[in-house]
N, C-alpha and C positions, 0 to 999 in steps of 0.2 A: 486472383492476384493478391499478393500481400502488399500492404501499404506501410511504409515507415511512418510512424506517428510520433512517437515521443522519444540508453546505451548501456548496454550492459557490456560495453567494450572496455570497461575499466580494468579488467583483469590483467591486461598487458601493460598498464601504465605504471610508472614509478611514483613513489610518494611525492617527489618534487613536482612532477607534471600534474598530479592530482591536486596538490596544494594550490597551484596557480589557477585552478578552475573552481567554479561553484560545485561542490560534490553532488548536490541534488541534480543539477542540470546534466552532469556527466552520466549519471545513472539512468536517466530517462530519455535522452535525446534520440535514441534509435530503436525504440520498441516497435515491433511490427504487428500490425493488425491485419485482418483478413482471413484468420484461421477458424472463424466461428460461423461459417455460412451453413445454415440449415433452413428448413421451411418454416421457421418460427422466429419471432423477434428475439434478438439477443445481442450480445456484444463481446468483443475481446476485452479482457479486464486484467488490471494489475493493481496491487496494493502497494502504496509507497508511504514511507515514513520519513519524517525530518524532525529530529528532536535535539534540543540544546540542553546539555546536562551541566548544572551549576556545581560549584565546589562543595556545597552542603549536601549533595546527593539528590536534590530535587531536579526535575526536568519538566520542560514544556515544549510544545510544538504542535505538529499536525500529522494525521494520517489521512490519506486520500485513496479512494478507489477510482482509478482512471478507466473510463468506459468508451469504447469506440464501436458504434452501432454496426451490426451486419446490415445487409441489404433490406431485410424485412422490417427491421426497426427503423432504419433510415427512411423507408417509405412512409413512415408516420411523422415525417419532418423532425426527426430527432438527430442532433449532431453530437459529435464527441463531447462528453461531459465528465464531471467528477462529483463524487460524494465526499464531503470533508468532515473530519472529526477534529475537534480541538483536544489535545492530549496533555495531561499533567500526570505527575506521579513521583515516585521515589525509588532510588536504588534499594534493593533488598537482597536477601539470601538466595543463592542459586537454587534452581529447580533440579531437573534431571542432569544438567550439564555442570557438574562440580568443577570442571576445569575452565569453565567460561570466565571471562574477565569481569562480567557484570550481569546482574539480573535486574529487571525493571518491573515494578508493579504499576500497571498502566490504568488510568481512568480516562475514557474517551467519551466526549459529549458531542453528539451530532450537531453540526453547524449548518442548519437548513438555509440560512441567508447566504453563506459562502458557497454552498453546493449549487451546481449548475445543471443537474439532471432534472428531467420532468418530475413534477410534484408527486405523481402517482407512483413513481419508482422510489422516491424518498419516503413517503408516508404510507403508501399502499393503496389498494383499491379492491373492490369485490369483483371477482371474475364473473363474467356473463355466462360462462360455460358450466361452472359447478358451484358457484356461490362462495368459494374459498377466497380468503384474503391473499392477494399476490402483491409483490413489491414490498415496500416498507423496509428497504435496505438501510435507511439512515437511523439506526437504533443506537442508543448509548450502549457502551460495553465496558467491562473491566477484563483485564488479561494480564498474565505475567509472561515476560519474554526473557530468555537467556541470550546473552550476546558473547560470541567468541570473536576476538580480534587478533589478527596476526601482527607481526613486527612492522609491516608496511601500512597498517591502518585498514586493511580489508576486513570487513565484518560479516559474520554469519548470524542472523537473527533467528531464534527458534522459540517455539512454544515451550514454556518451562515444564508443563506437566507431561507432555508427550515426547519432547525432544525433536519433534518434526520441524524442519527448516521452513521458515516463513519467506525469507528472502536474503539477498546478499547486498552488501553496501560498503560504506566507508565510515570510519570513526576517526575524526581529526579535530583537534583543538576543542574537545568537549562536545562536538556535534556528531550525531549519529544519523546517517541518511541511508535508506535501504529501499529496494524494490523487490517485489515477489516475482516468481515465475509467471508466465502467461496462464490465464484461465479463460474458459468460455462461460458466460452467464446467459441463461435463457429464461424468459418469462412469458 
């Protein structure tokens, strides 16, 4: 059974209706979990971003990985949680998407204090089975995103090097909010 957890129903909204709501809330209120049931601990996962862009081309905000445990991970007393990164950066020259309205050079620092997932997922642990390090999802990273925005403020966020779409969202009033498609994570 799929459980509604966190909306990607924004595609049918008008700009006026979107402006009256918090864009971030509109994007995440109807995400469905329950698609990652296997005989191993794991979770339904989405990446979400919420960035405020200043007039000088700098930006700051957060990226988060939202995780909803499957039955096997929940059996370890794990509840829905998130990994958070504080993001800063500057608008830059476009990558593969020359027609995109903006490109962003992103610097993301893991925020362990604001993250709510178990510590071993954040910082990693040594596997009892093979001695390999598992987990450690909360690593700092740098990345470049290209962002294509339509006339109504709907945005497509892409990796600048590959052109692969990361997620869809909204760009309104200097604020870019987006959510990725669903993923399954196992560990």
